[in-house]
N, C-alpha and C positions, 0 to 999 in steps of 0.2 A: 596300749595310749589312749585314756579318757580324753576325748574330743568334745565333750560338753562344755569344757570350759571357754574354749576357743570359738563355739558358735556367734557370742555375741559380737565378739569382734570382726568375724566373719562375716558377718550380715551388716555390720556397720560400716565395713568395707565395701561390700558388695552395692548396700545400698548408696554411696557416695560415688561409685561407679556409675550407677545410674543414674545419677543426678546430673553428674558430670557429661555422660551421653546425652543425654534428653537436652540440656542447655547450650549442646554443641549442634545438633541437630533438628532445625526448627524450620516449618514451612515458611514460605514467603509466599502469600497468595497474589498471584497477578491475573486481573479481568480481562477476558476475552471476549469482545462483543462483535460479532461479524454475522454477515449474512449467509446462512446457512441452508437457506430454503426461497423459495421465490426467484426473479430474475436475477437476482446479482450474485445467486450462489456460486455459479460459476466463477467468479473474483473469492467471494467469502470462504470456500472449502480450500481454496490452493494458499491462502492466506492463514487458515487454522494448520495447515498441515506443515506450512513453515516456519510457525510459533513451536508446534509440536516438536517437530525436528531439531530444531535447537537447543530447545528444552531438555530433552532426552539427552543431546550431546553436554549441554554445562551439567547436568546433573552427574553425568557418567564420570563427568570429569573430576566431581569434588564439588559440584552446585555452588551457592555463592558463600565463599569462605565457610564451607563445610554445612550451609543450609539448603535445602532443596526448594527448586520452585516448582510450586503446582498451579497449574493453569485451572482455573474457573471459567467455561466456555459458555455462553449464551447465545444464542441465534436472534439477530435483532433484523431477520428477514428482509432488510434493504428498505425500511420502513422508518421514517421519523419517530413517528410516536413508539413504536417500537424499541429505538433505538433511545428514546427517553426513559422509557420504563427500565430497561435492559439496563443502563447505566447508572439507575438509581438503586437498583437491585445491588449488583456489583459494589458501589461504593457505601452504601448504608446497612444494605443487610449481610451480604456475604464479607464484607470491610476487607476488602483486596488494597493492596497498597499503591498498585494504579492501575489504568485500563487502556490496552491497547484496543483502538477500532476507535468508530465502526468503519465499513466498508466503503459506502459513497458519502461525496462531499455534500449532498443534501441532508443525509444521516447527522454527517458532523455538525453542520449549521446549527442543526436543533439541539443535539445530545451534549458536547463539548462544553456549553454554559453550565451543564451541571455540573460537571467534574471543576471546571474552574470555581464555582462558587462553593465547593466542597474542598476546593482547595487540595486536589488529588489529580496527578498527571494524568492525562490523556493524550496517548499517543498514538497517531495516525500512519499508517504504511500504506494507505492506498487513497489517500485525499489528497489532490492536486488544485481544485480549483482556490480561485483568490479569496481573500480573506479568513479564512480557517485558522490561521495563529493569529489572526488580530482579536480574535476573541478573549487573551489573556495569557499571563505569563506561565499557568501549567498547562498550556497546549503545545505539543511537540509533533513533528511529521517528519519520517526520513524519506517520504514521498517528494520526489522534485517537482513544482510547481508546472502546470501548463505553461505559464508566463515565460519562463527557465526554458523548456525543450521546444516548444512549438516552432519557434524562429529557425533553430537549428533545425529539425528536420524540414521544415520549410526550404532551406537553403539546400539542402543535401538532395531533396527531390529533385528541385529547381534545374540543381546541376547535373544529375544523371538523368532525368528526364526529359531536358531542354525545354520547360514550360515555359509560355509565353504570356498564358492567359487560364484563369481558373475558374471554376464553378464551386459555391459553398453550400453546404446543405448541412443543418445541424439542427438538432433539439431544444426547442425553445421554452421548455416548462420543467427542465431540470438545471439544478445550482451547476453542477459538474459542466454539462456540456452547453450550458448558456454562456460560464467563464470560457471554456474552449472555445467557443466562437470568437467572444472579444479579445481574446489572445489571437488566436486566428486571423482576426480581420485588421489588428493593430501590425501583427507581421506582416503580411500582403499590402497593407498600407506603407510601410518602411522599405519594403522589397521594391515598390513601385509595382507590383504584379496585378495587372487589368484582372476584375471580376466581373466574369458572362453573366451571373444570376445569383441571387442569394435564395434557397428556398428552406423551409423548414418541418418539422413535426414532430410529433407530442409522443412523449412515453407511452409503451401499450401498440402505438400502430404496428399493422402488419402488413399494409398495401402502400406502396412508396412508387407504385409509377407514374402516377401524374405528376409528382415533381421530377422525376428521372426524365419523364419526357419531356416538361420544360427546358431540363437540363442539356441535353441531348441537342435537341435543336439552337442553343446555343453554341456549338462545337468547342467547347474547352478542352485543355490538354489535360488537365485531371481534375477531380473533384475532391476539395478538403472536406473532410468529414469531422463534425463533431459529434461522437455519438457511443452512449454504451453497446457492448457486443451483442445485447440482444436485440436492437433494431439494426446495427450497424451489419452484422453477417446477413441479415435478408437485404439489406439494401444494396450490398454487393452482388448478390445471387440475382437480385431483378435487375441491377443496371449490364450484367453480362446479358442476362436474356433478351434486353431491349439494344441489344449490341454497341453496349455503351464498353468500350475495353480499354480505356484510358487509366493510369493510375490512380489510384484514391490515398491523399493524404491524411492518415489520423492522429488523433490524441491518446493520450494513456487507456480511456476505454476499449480502445480496438488493439490493444499490444497485449495478445493472450493467445496462447496456444488454441485454446478453444475455436478459433476462427477456421482453423484444418477441418475440424468437424464440421461447424456449422454453417460453413461456407464451401462446403466440398464442392471442388472444379471450379468455383470462382473467387481463390484466395489470393491470387497470385496479383502482385503489383501493388502492395499497400505498403506504405513508407510509414513507419512508427519511430518514434523516439522513447527513449530511456536511458538511465544508468548503467540499465542490465541489459545482456545478450545473451544468449543459449550460445552462441557463437565467439563468445569473449572466452580464450583461452588461458584465463589468469589460473594460478595453482588456487585460491581461494573460491571460483567460482566451477574448475572442474572438481574441487573436491562435493562442494555443494550439490552439484548438478547428481553427481555418482552417488551421492549419499540419499537423496530424494530421490532418484530412480529405482532407487534397491527398495527403499521403503515402502512407497506409493505405488510400485510399479507402472508409474508412470513419467513424463516429463514435467520437470516444472515451468513455471510462467515468472514473468516481472514480478506478481504479485507474492508470490509464494518466495521470493528472490527478497523480495524488501521487508515481508515479515520475518524471514528467518534472520535477515540484519538488524533488524528493529529489536529481535530479543536479546542478538549479541551486544547492540549498543546498551540498551537497558541493563545488562549483566554487568558490565564494564562499569556503571554508575552505582550499580549496588554494592560492586567490590569495595569501591571506594567511600562508601555510605555508612557508619557506625550505626545501626538498627537496635532502638531500644526497646521496642515493642509498644510503643506507646505511638499509636498510629497518627495523629496529626502531626506529629514531630518526625517519624518517620517518612510519611508523604512530604513533608516540607524539605527535609535533607535528600530524598531522591530529585525532587525537583532542582536544587542547587547543584546536585551534581551532573547531573544528564548534559545540560550546554557544556562542560569540560570535555565530553568524551569524543575521541577519535579514532575511527574505527576503519579496516580495510576489510572489507568480505567480499561476498559474492558479486555485489555491485560496486563494488571499487572503493577508492579512497572516500570518507564519509566524513564530514564534521558539522556542527549546525551553525546559522547565521542567525541572527536575532530579528525578528519583524517588528512593525511597528503596529499599532491599532488605528483606526478610523481619526484620532486625533494628531495622530504624530508622534505619539509616546511608546515607548518600548513594550512589547507583549511578549507574545510566545515566540517559537522557535521553527525555522525550514531548513530544508536540507540544502546543503552545499556539497552539488556533484555533478561531473560533468556528463551530459548527455550522449548516447549512443544511438546513431539512426541506422536502422536495418529496414529490408524490405524483402516480403515475402515472395518465394519463389518453391513450387511444389510444396512441398510438408515443411520449410526451414524458414527460419528468419536471419537472412545473409547480412551481415554488415557493410554499409557503403560508408565513404567519408567524401 
């Protein structure tokens, strides 16, 4: 048989098959701007791991309608200026569909306006300070605000530790820690909890003995602490060295398994609140913890869990979005689809709720979730109710 005459037809069929395959398997580029170096890297690294784990699972299960997610990861070092530059690179040079990050609320306040102006979704998984989502309607987060979590943390700590009066210690030069203080102050006022003294520190400080000595003299039943873990862990260590053995009530920045490494022997009796807890034995959380531990040879934290769920939330919106390849239209379509997502993952049942801008007009989207309060014992966070 002479096969020569069949060759053009075979080549045409092969070419058509290849074209269809190419059309069905496009990459969806998603930007990840996180602090992978510097003082906030203990958060950013866990966040990147959560994104990667979810992305690998989603792609292995067929991706987004047959298309694979590709992460474009950049280190914003936990600095405002770097976050701005990274956002510009991801949006205008890498042409990503959306951007996850940045890690800290300080950086989000600086960089999210870049995404808003470019009509590109900025999705925070670790920003909890007030006002982030008031920036605009392209700004989303699945990290529950301190305003929602801290009153519940205070309520549970008061109940279990029988608190009658507390001292307050907070970082006064950071958007996150200042917002945490503001929300703690309101929660304390609402609970009619007397405050013996209020002390402050700055990012980068390493010696807190002067503030802690003043606090000790007032004999509080607990110390309310709004800090990132870089300062929060040594504060706990130095407090114990000074003989201050009362509980600490921390915000989102203290809710990390890193506390057991950074405050060895001094990490007990820290109350924190979050929608996620390693002790929450739901099927979704159990699956996540098992997969994360196997992949990274270490336990996940709240920030890894929120990133993991954040990617799945974005994936649900992407599956409901008809991508055209025209970036402005696709970015807008994704923005329109995200608010409708309902998801139950490692952090529990999740929906978005609309935030307002400073003028009271609808703006971005916050998380609507129930907080879980835990206390540290040994090397574990144990749920308290």
